[in-house]
C-alpha positions in Angstrom: 0.0 0.0 0.0 1.4 3.4 -1.0 1.7 6.0 1.6 0.9 8.7 -1.0 -2.3 9.3 -3.1 -3.0 10.8 -6.5 -4.2 13.9 -4.6 -0.7 14.2 -3.0 0.9 14.1 -6.5 -1.6 16.7 -7.8 -0.9 19.1 -4.9 2.9 18.7 -5.5 2.3 19.5 -9.2 0.4 22.5 -8.1 3.3 23.7 -5.9 5.6 23.5 -8.9 3.0 25.4 -11.0 2.9 28.2 -8.3 6.7 28.3 -8.6 6.4 28.7 -12.4 7.9 25.3 -13.1 6.4 22.9 -15.6 6.4 19.2 -14.7 6.7 16.7 -17.5 6.9 12.9 -17.3 9.1 11.5 -20.0 11.4 8.6 -20.6 15.1 9.1 -20.8 18.5 8.3 -19.2 18.1 9.9 -15.8 20.8 9.1 -13.3 18.6 10.4 -10.4 15.2 9.7 -12.0 14.7 13.4 -12.9 16.2 16.4 -14.7 15.7 20.1 -14.1 16.1 22.5 -16.9 16.6 25.7 -14.9 16.6 28.2 -17.7 13.2 26.9 -18.9 11.9 26.1 -15.5 11.0 22.6 -16.5 11.2 19.5 -14.3 11.3 16.2 -16.2 10.6 13.1 -14.2 11.0 9.5 -15.3 7.6 8.5 -16.7 8.1 4.9 -15.5 8.1 5.9 -11.8 5.1 4.7 -9.9 3.0 7.2 -7.8 5.3 6.9 -4.8 8.4 7.3 -6.9 7.0 10.5 -8.5 6.0 12.0 -5.2 9.3 11.2 -3.5 11.2 12.6 -6.5 9.2 15.8 -6.4 10.0 16.1 -2.6 13.7 15.6 -3.3 13.6 18.3 -6.0 11.8 20.8 -3.6 14.3 20.1 -0.9 17.1 21.1 -3.2 15.4 24.1 -4.7 15.9 27.6 -3.5 12.4 29.2 -3.1 10.5 31.1 -0.5 7.8 28.8 1.0 5.9 32.0 1.9 5.3 32.6 -1.8 2.8 29.7 -1.7 -0.7 30.1 -0.5 -1.4 29.0 3.1 -3.0 25.6 2.2 0.0 24.6 0.0 2.4 25.8 2.7 0.6 23.6 5.3 0.5 20.7 2.9 4.2 20.9 2.1 5.2 21.2 5.7 3.1 18.2 6.7 4.5 16.2 3.7 8.1 17.1 4.5 7.7 16.2 8.2 6.1 12.9 7.2 8.9 12.2 4.7 11.6 13.0 7.3 9.9 10.8 9.9 10.0 7.9 7.4 13.7 8.3 6.6 
């Protein structure tokens, strides 16, 4: 049983959208399972990842991005904080 839902994935996609990043799922040779094209603000994630892999990859990307969480609306801030705390507890 996955610890994440389709709703979790959609909310993460919404966070990237608020940060002006486009999320694409494609096949390719990704060492880490994803690629970030900074100058175009595009995140490409391995399309063969399952739901949990996609969510975990997006969390990894967000943890390595430099952005102001205050730029997100309150509901997305709260969601992201809960998700990051849950992810840290599972590590």
